[in-house]
C-alpha positions as CSV (number, residue, x, y, z in Angstrom):
1,M,-2.1,-14.5,-5.4
2,A,-2.6,-10.9,-6.4
3,K,-0.1,-8.1,-5.9
4,F,-1.2,-4.8,-4.3
5,L,0.4,-1.4,-3.7
6,I,-0.7,-0.1,-0.3
7,E,-0.3,3.6,0.3
8,V,-0.8,5.0,3.8
9,P,-0.7,8.8,4.3
10,H,-0.3,10.6,7.5
11,E,0.0,14.3,8.5
12,G,3.2,16.1,7.9
13,T,4.2,16.8,11.4
14,K,7.1,15.2,13.3
15,A,4.7,13.8,15.8
16,A,2.4,12.3,13.1
17,C,5.4,10.7,11.4
18,M,6.6,9.2,14.7
19,R,3.1,7.9,15.5
20,A,2.7,6.3,12.1
21,I,6.1,4.6,12.3
22,Q,5.4,3.4,15.8
23,L,2.1,1.9,14.8
24,F,3.8,0.0,12.0
25,K,6.5,-1.3,14.4
26,E,4.1,-2.3,17.1
27,T,2.1,-4.6,14.9
28,G,5.1,-6.9,14.3
29,S,3.8,-7.7,10.8
30,H,6.4,-8.8,8.2
31,F,4.7,-6.6,5.6
32,L,4.8,-3.5,7.8
33,S,8.5,-3.9,8.7
34,H,9.3,-3.6,5.0
35,A,7.3,-0.4,4.3
36,E,9.0,2.4,2.4
37,W,8.6,5.9,3.8
38,G,8.6,9.3,1.9
39,C,8.8,11.5,5.0
40,T,12.4,12.6,4.5
41,D,11.4,14.0,1.1
42,G,8.3,15.8,2.4
43,E,5.9,13.0,1.1
44,H,4.3,11.8,4.3
45,K,3.2,8.4,3.2
46,A,4.3,4.8,3.6
47,W,4.2,2.3,0.7
48,M,4.3,-1.5,0.6
49,I,3.9,-3.9,-2.3
50,V,2.4,-7.2,-1.0
51,E,1.2,-10.4,-2.6
52,I,-2.0,-11.4,-0.9
53,D,-5.4,-12.9,-1.8
54,N,-7.5,-9.7,-2.2
55,K,-8.0,-6.0,-1.2
56,D,-9.7,-6.9,2.1
57,A,-6.8,-9.1,3.2
58,A,-4.4,-6.3,2.2
59,K,-6.3,-3.8,4.3
60,R,-6.3,-6.1,7.3
61,I,-2.5,-6.0,7.3
62,L,-2.6,-2.4,8.4
63,P,-3.0,-1.1,11.9
64,S,-6.7,-0.4,12.4
65,A,-6.1,3.3,13.1
66,L,-4.7,3.7,9.6
67,R,-7.0,1.5,7.5
68,N,-9.5,4.1,6.5
69,K,-6.8,6.4,5.2
70,A,-5.1,3.7,3.1
71,K,-5.3,3.5,-0.7
72,I,-4.9,-0.1,-2.0
73,T,-4.3,-0.6,-5.7
74,L,-4.3,-3.9,-7.5
75,L,-1.1,-4.1,-9.7
76,H,-0.8,-5.8,-13.0
77,Q,2.3,-6.2,-15.2
78,F,1.6,-6.5,-18.9
79,S,3.5,-9.2,-20.8
80,R,4.7,-8.9,-24.4
81,R,2.3,-11.7,-25.4
82,E,-0.7,-10.2,-23.7
83,G,-2.9,-8.0,-25.8
84,V,-2.3,-4.8,-23.8
85,G,-5.2,-3.0,-25.4
86,D,-7.6,-5.8,-24.7
87,K,-6.7,-6.1,-21.0
88,V,-6.9,-2.3,-20.5
89,M,-10.3,-2.1,-22.2
90,E,-11.8,-4.8,-19.9
91,H,-11.6,-2.3,-17.1
92,H,-12.9,0.8,-18.9
93,S,-16.4,1.5,-20.1
């Protein structure tokens, strides 16, 4: 399985924060219940790291009202044995 960072922004108002948190709670998803929030530091986003098959599956975790705003990033941890330069260059032209 792949690992993804999911970032879900919302507006910086108290009402928007409460709405976003409520949407996450209402879904009952294990992933969403483990989201980390930046609102108390003025960064109005939620983050989750999930292990799941692909980006589409990661997007489906989210409440439909927030899917279009989400940024989903495939994560990769480089090992000492791995040719870091080679792996990075595979994804750059």
